[in-house]
C-alpha positions as CSV (number, residue, x, y, z in Angstrom):
1,M,41.8,-20.1,3.2
2,A,42.2,-16.3,2.8
3,V,39.6,-13.2,2.8
4,E,39.6,-11.7,-0.3
5,K,39.1,-8.0,-0.5
6,Y,37.2,-5.3,-1.6
7,T,38.5,-2.1,-2.4
8,K,36.6,1.6,-2.9
9,A,38.3,1.3,-6.0
10,D,36.1,-2.3,-6.4
11,I,32.7,-0.1,-5.4
12,V,33.6,2.4,-8.3
13,D,33.7,0.0,-11.1
14,S,30.7,-2.0,-9.2
15,L,28.4,1.9,-9.5
16,Y,30.7,2.5,-12.5
17,E,28.8,-0.7,-13.9
18,K,25.7,-0.3,-12.3
19,T,24.7,3.6,-13.3
20,G,26.7,4.4,-16.0
21,M,27.5,7.3,-14.2
22,N,31.1,8.9,-14.3
23,R,34.1,7.6,-12.0
24,K,35.2,10.6,-10.5
25,E,31.6,11.8,-9.5
26,I,31.3,9.0,-7.7
27,R,35.2,8.7,-6.8
28,T,33.8,12.1,-5.2
29,I,30.8,10.6,-4.0
30,I,31.9,8.2,-1.9
31,D,34.7,10.2,-0.6
32,L,32.3,12.9,0.7
33,F,30.1,10.1,2.1
34,I,33.1,8.9,4.2
35,D,34.4,12.2,5.5
36,D,31.0,12.9,6.4
37,I,30.8,10.1,8.4
38,K,34.7,10.7,10.0
39,D,33.5,14.2,10.6
40,S,30.6,13.7,12.2
41,L,32.5,10.6,14.7
42,V,34.5,12.7,15.4
43,K,32.0,14.9,16.5
44,N,30.8,11.9,19.1
45,M,27.7,11.4,16.9
46,I,26.1,7.9,15.9
47,I,26.2,7.3,12.3
48,E,23.1,5.2,12.2
49,L,22.7,3.5,8.9
50,R,18.8,1.1,8.8
51,G,19.6,-2.1,7.5
52,F,23.4,-1.8,7.5
53,G,24.0,-0.9,11.1
54,T,25.0,1.8,13.5
55,F,28.7,3.7,13.6
56,E,30.4,5.4,17.3
57,V,32.4,6.6,19.2
58,K,32.6,4.5,22.8
59,I,35.8,6.2,25.7
60,R,37.8,3.4,26.5
61,K,39.7,4.5,29.7
62,G,42.6,4.9,30.3
63,R,45.3,2.2,32.4
64,S,48.5,2.9,34.2
65,K,49.7,-0.4,33.9
66,A,49.4,-1.5,30.8
67,R,52.1,-3.1,29.0
68,N,53.7,-2.5,25.4
69,P,53.2,-5.3,23.7
70,K,56.3,-5.4,21.0
71,T,58.5,-3.6,24.5
72,G,56.7,-5.7,26.7
73,E,57.6,-2.2,28.4
74,T,54.9,-1.0,31.0
75,V,53.6,2.4,30.3
76,S,50.4,4.5,30.9
77,V,47.4,5.0,28.9
78,T,44.9,7.6,28.8
79,S,41.2,7.1,27.6
80,H,40.4,8.1,25.2
81,G,37.8,7.5,22.5
82,V,37.6,4.0,19.7
83,A,35.2,3.3,16.8
84,S,33.4,1.3,16.5
85,F,30.9,0.0,14.6
86,R,27.1,-2.3,15.5
87,P,25.7,-4.6,12.5
88,G,21.8,-3.6,11.8
89,R,19.9,-6.8,12.1
90,E,19.6,-6.9,8.4
91,L,23.7,-7.3,7.7
92,K,23.4,-10.1,11.1
93,Q,21.4,-12.0,8.9
94,D,22.6,-12.2,5.4
95,V,26.5,-13.1,6.7
96,W,24.9,-15.6,9.6
97,N,26.3,-18.9,7.9
98,L,29.6,-17.3,5.8
99,G,32.1,-20.8,6.9
100,V,28.8,-23.1,7.5
101,P,29.8,-26.6,6.1
102,G,27.1,-26.5,2.9
103,S,26.4,-23.0,3.0
104,A,27.3,-21.0,-0.6
105,P,30.7,-18.8,0.3
106,H,30.3,-15.1,-1.2
107,K,31.6,-14.5,-5.0
108,K,32.8,-11.7,-5.8
109,K,31.4,-9.8,-8.2
């Protein structure tokens, strides 16, 4: 079963319907929010959104014997940052029963 995508445009439309704000203003606010999260991650800050989750950068150690999956060639990889997300308790509880027979699937509004 394919999972349905929910895009930034869908979020803008949803917020427009709920608030009646101008779509352009909503898009600007969402873009500023995302830019702020990106800028904070680049500064190696932890972003905590209570009830939702935590964004942070984890450092992945480099290896001298990594393999390029496309070519099979052995390559060297330096240590680098990786953006990660840990869901909060409320989000974990809300999605816990997805895929369980008898539970209602998520419907796009």
